[in-house]
LUMZA-278763 format. One record per residue (C-alpha): x, y, z; residue in three letters. Coordinates in Angstrom, 3 decimals. Example, Ala and Ser with C-alpha at 12.3 -4.5 7.8 and 13.67 -1.06 7.14 Angstrom:
BEGIN
<site <12.300; -4.500; 7.800>; Ala>;
<site <13.670; -1.060; 7.140>; Ser>;
***
This chain:
BEGIN
<site <14.474; 3.524; 12.796>; Unk>;
<site <17.054; 1.039; 14.044>; Unk>;
<site <17.669; 0.056; 17.663>; Unk>;
<site <20.704; -2.024; 18.617>; Unk>;
<site <21.012; -3.859; 21.928>; Unk>;
<site <24.512; -5.093; 22.727>; Unk>;
<site <25.044; -7.494; 25.637>; Unk>;
<site <22.167; -5.803; 27.454>; Unk>;
<site <21.177; -7.013; 30.897>; Unk>;
<site <18.951; -5.714; 33.676>; Unk>;
<site <19.316; -6.676; 37.303>; Unk>;
<site <17.308; -5.797; 40.399>; Unk>;
<site <19.344; -6.436; 43.535>; Unk>;
<site <20.979; -9.798; 42.812>; Unk>;
<site <18.373; -11.100; 40.393>; Unk>;
<site <18.955; -10.807; 36.652>; Unk>;
<site <15.726; -10.114; 34.755>; Unk>;
<site <17.511; -10.741; 31.469>; Unk>;
<site <21.159; -10.754; 30.421>; Unk>;
<site <23.495; -10.909; 27.437>; Unk>;
<site <20.782; -9.760; 25.059>; Unk>;
<site <22.121; -8.956; 21.602>; Unk>;
<site <19.397; -7.897; 19.200>; Unk>;
<site <18.685; -5.395; 16.443>; Unk>;
<site <15.243; -3.957; 15.752>; Unk>;
<site <14.706; -2.297; 12.378>; Unk>;
<site <11.615; -0.865; 10.712>; Unk>;
<site <9.023; -3.644; 10.871>; Unk>;
<site <6.989; -5.450; 13.528>; Unk>;
<site <8.284; -7.433; 16.516>; Unk>;
<site <6.729; -9.304; 19.426>; Unk>;
<site <8.450; -9.711; 22.787>; Unk>;
<site <7.101; -12.883; 24.385>; Unk>;
<site <7.707; -14.737; 27.638>; Unk>;
<site <6.107; -16.019; 30.823>; Unk>;
<site <4.112; -13.677; 33.052>; Unk>;
<site <6.528; -11.740; 35.233>; Unk>;
<site <9.505; -12.697; 33.088>; Unk>;
<site <10.538; -9.120; 32.330>; Unk>;
<site <8.856; -8.269; 29.026>; Unk>;
<site <7.758; -4.845; 30.250>; Unk>;
<site <11.176; -4.186; 31.766>; Unk>;
<site <12.783; -4.918; 28.416>; Unk>;
<site <10.341; -2.635; 26.611>; Unk>;
<site <11.091; 0.192; 29.052>; Unk>;
<site <14.804; -0.413; 28.484>; Unk>;
<site <14.285; -0.170; 24.731>; Unk>;
<site <12.326; 3.052; 25.279>; Unk>;
<site <15.149; 4.571; 27.321>; Unk>;
<site <12.892; 4.873; 30.371>; Unk>;
<site <15.210; 2.711; 32.471>; Unk>;
<site <18.933; 2.142; 32.036>; Unk>;
<site <20.377; -1.332; 31.551>; Unk>;
<site <22.603; -2.726; 34.285>; Unk>;
<site <25.001; -3.978; 31.634>; Unk>;
<site <25.492; -3.399; 27.945>; Unk>;
<site <24.140; -0.587; 25.829>; Unk>;
<site <21.238; 0.495; 23.658>; Unk>;
<site <21.795; 2.703; 20.608>; Unk>;
<site <19.291; 4.393; 18.306>; Unk>;
<site <19.613; 5.394; 14.664>; Unk>;
<site <17.214; 7.304; 12.435>; Unk>;
<site <18.072; 7.758; 8.753>; Unk>;
<site <21.572; 6.518; 9.637>; Unk>;
<site <22.016; 9.318; 12.173>; Unk>;
<site <22.522; 8.364; 15.808>; Unk>;
<site <19.898; 9.592; 18.267>; Unk>;
<site <20.952; 10.074; 21.881>; Unk>;
<site <19.122; 8.272; 24.651>; Unk>;
<site <18.116; 11.627; 26.121>; Unk>;
<site <16.328; 12.526; 22.861>; Unk>;
<site <14.701; 9.238; 21.893>; Unk>;
<site <11.396; 10.194; 23.561>; Unk>;
<site <10.857; 12.639; 20.696>; Unk>;
<site <10.691; 9.744; 18.252>; Unk>;
<site <8.547; 7.213; 20.090>; Unk>;
<site <4.941; 6.794; 21.137>; Unk>;
<site <3.819; 4.239; 23.676>; Unk>;
<site <0.650; 2.632; 25.021>; Unk>;
<site <0.863; 0.524; 28.167>; Unk>;
<site <-1.395; -0.358; 31.114>; Unk>;
<site <0.989; 1.376; 33.539>; Unk>;
<site <1.102; 4.801; 31.849>; Unk>;
<site <-1.481; 7.164; 33.305>; Unk>;
<site <-3.622; 9.729; 31.522>; Unk>;
<site <-4.307; 13.239; 32.845>; Unk>;
<site <-7.722; 12.515; 34.294>; Unk>;
<site <-8.672; 16.142; 34.954>; Unk>;
<site <-8.656; 16.800; 31.193>; Unk>;
<site <-11.363; 15.857; 28.750>; Unk>;
<site <-10.431; 13.450; 25.971>; Unk>;
<site <-10.398; 16.292; 23.431>; Unk>;
<site <-8.194; 18.440; 25.674>; Unk>;
<site <-5.691; 15.618; 26.146>; Unk>;
<site <-5.494; 14.942; 22.405>; Unk>;
<site <-4.860; 18.637; 21.752>; Unk>;
<site <-2.345; 18.837; 24.602>; Unk>;
<site <-0.292; 15.938; 23.244>; Unk>;
<site <-0.162; 17.601; 19.836>; Unk>;
<site <1.756; 20.537; 21.340>; Unk>;
<site <4.814; 18.342; 21.941>; Unk>;
<site <4.188; 15.268; 19.750>; Unk>;
<site <2.466; 16.130; 16.447>; Unk>;
<site <0.073; 13.725; 14.794>; Unk>;
<site <0.309; 12.286; 11.308>; Unk>;
<site <-0.753; 14.482; 8.417>; Unk>;
<site <-4.511; 14.943; 8.162>; Unk>;
<site <-5.202; 13.664; 11.677>; Unk>;
<site <-7.207; 15.884; 14.008>; Unk>;
<site <-9.029; 15.524; 17.310>; Unk>;
<site <-12.281; 14.378; 15.724>; Unk>;
<site <-10.487; 11.682; 13.705>; Unk>;
<site <-8.869; 10.196; 16.799>; Unk>;
<site <-12.067; 10.281; 18.848>; Unk>;
<site <-14.206; 8.789; 16.079>; Unk>;
<site <-11.740; 6.040; 15.166>; Unk>;
<site <-11.443; 5.022; 18.804>; Unk>;
<site <-15.207; 4.932; 19.294>; Unk>;
<site <-15.101; 7.949; 21.611>; Unk>;
<site <-16.874; 10.480; 19.410>; Unk>;
<site <-19.598; 11.093; 21.988>; Unk>;
<site <-17.139; 11.374; 24.881>; Unk>;
<site <-14.788; 14.075; 23.654>; Unk>;
<site <-15.986; 16.621; 26.242>; Unk>;
<site <-16.077; 14.140; 29.110>; Unk>;
<site <-13.370; 14.203; 31.766>; Unk>;
<site <-11.144; 11.158; 31.549>; Unk>;
<site <-11.681; 10.449; 35.253>; Unk>;
<site <-15.189; 9.288; 34.311>; Unk>;
<site <-14.007; 6.943; 31.555>; Unk>;
<site <-14.192; 3.196; 31.949>; Unk>;
<site <-10.911; 1.264; 31.812>; Unk>;
<site <-11.746; 0.203; 28.257>; Unk>;
<site <-12.380; 3.785; 27.146>; Unk>;
<site <-9.055; 4.864; 28.643>; Unk>;
<site <-7.259; 2.096; 26.794>; Unk>;
<site <-8.873; 3.101; 23.492>; Unk>;
<site <-7.694; 6.668; 24.051>; Unk>;
<site <-4.164; 5.522; 24.885>; Unk>;
<site <-4.057; 3.558; 21.641>; Unk>;
<site <-5.327; 6.500; 19.610>; Unk>;
<site <-2.717; 8.839; 21.080>; Unk>;
<site <0.077; 6.352; 20.399>; Unk>;
<site <-0.894; 5.146; 16.929>; Unk>;
<site <-1.652; 8.561; 15.453>; Unk>;
<site <1.500; 10.274; 16.732>; Unk>;
<site <3.919; 10.964; 13.876>; Unk>;
<site <6.683; 8.825; 15.378>; Unk>;
<site <8.917; 6.235; 13.695>; Unk>;
<site <8.822; 4.021; 16.822>; Unk>;
<site <5.637; 2.594; 18.365>; Unk>;
<site <5.839; 0.576; 21.595>; Unk>;
<site <2.868; -1.408; 22.892>; Unk>;
<site <2.576; -3.428; 26.096>; Unk>;
<site <-0.425; -5.778; 26.242>; Unk>;
<site <-2.368; -3.311; 24.076>; Unk>;
<site <-5.740; -5.063; 24.324>; Unk>;
<site <-5.858; -4.863; 28.132>; Unk>;
<site <-9.425; -3.984; 29.242>; Unk>;
<site <-10.750; -3.974; 25.674>; Unk>;
<site <-13.986; -5.666; 24.662>; Unk>;
<site <-14.612; -7.190; 21.240>; Unk>;
<site <-15.272; -3.790; 19.667>; Unk>;
<site <-12.126; -2.371; 21.241>; Unk>;
<site <-10.026; -5.239; 19.921>; Unk>;
<site <-11.421; -4.573; 16.448>; Unk>;
<site <-10.311; -0.928; 16.788>; Unk>;
<site <-6.815; -2.096; 17.753>; Unk>;
<site <-6.606; -4.391; 14.754>; Unk>;
<site <-7.798; -1.610; 12.452>; Unk>;
<site <-5.125; 0.716; 13.803>; Unk>;
<site <-2.501; -1.975; 13.269>; Unk>;
<site <-3.571; -2.426; 9.663>; Unk>;
<site <-3.746; 1.295; 8.872>; Unk>;
<site <-1.059; 2.977; 10.970>; Unk>;
<site <1.917; 0.623; 11.170>; Unk>;
<site <3.536; 0.882; 7.759>; Unk>;
<site <7.019; 2.416; 7.557>; Unk>;
<site <7.604; 2.437; 11.311>; Unk>;
<site <9.160; 0.169; 13.915>; Unk>;
<site <6.512; -1.519; 16.087>; Unk>;
<site <7.361; -3.582; 19.175>; Unk>;
<site <4.600; -5.360; 21.112>; Unk>;
<site <4.967; -7.095; 24.487>; Unk>;
<site <2.413; -9.885; 24.657>; Unk>;
<site <1.725; -13.611; 24.469>; Unk>;
<site <-1.753; -13.063; 23.023>; Unk>;
<site <-2.035; -13.956; 19.350>; Unk>;
<site <-4.765; -11.396; 18.724>; Unk>;
<site <-2.241; -8.737; 19.751>; Unk>;
<site <0.862; -10.045; 17.969>; Unk>;
<site <-0.334; -12.106; 14.998>; Unk>;
<site <0.808; -9.370; 12.585>; Unk>;
<site <4.390; -9.355; 13.931>; Unk>;
<site <7.036; -10.619; 11.529>; Unk>;
<site <9.656; -11.388; 14.178>; Unk>;
<site <9.499; -12.651; 17.753>; Unk>;
<site <11.956; -12.318; 20.606>; Unk>;
<site <11.452; -14.632; 23.576>; Unk>;
<site <12.851; -13.094; 26.733>; Unk>;
<site <13.123; -16.631; 28.135>; Unk>;
<site <16.181; -17.104; 25.889>; Unk>;
<site <18.081; -14.475; 27.870>; Unk>;
<site <17.720; -15.714; 31.450>; Unk>;
***
């Protein structure tokens, strides 16, 4: 997977969040860093095609074939604090529901995801009764195990305790080869594995 940003900028009213951003992401691991409120999440959502840039363009290529912005959601998985889960479903139901439109990697089933995320005993529990940490573990499992070439993470250890952080680091070690991973964070325990870093402060 390759993503090219050319002179990309995002503005809200008269305020530029970032501007003149030229950057190419290729298969590998990247961290987007910057001050709190500097626009890291906005940039990640721009990369994901969730919001359109005010200036410039974002293009996507997979196996040297261009992927349209309207289709990029088929090739990405994402875990962020601001994406909600369907709380009326149980964890097992949500895992099975996601598989209907975003298949998991070969050999991965519901039990694997629940057990790896430390949720083996909570598979039949409605997500509305999950703690914030349990919800975050489930979000990570859904994102990491999806068979997508692009994985986007925004402050992935939000609400996680020590055991949850260990699960995150295990998933990083086991599920991030041969895909493009972009992490928004300033926390070294979340981005220490990243080979490249983009500071949004350079594009103000």
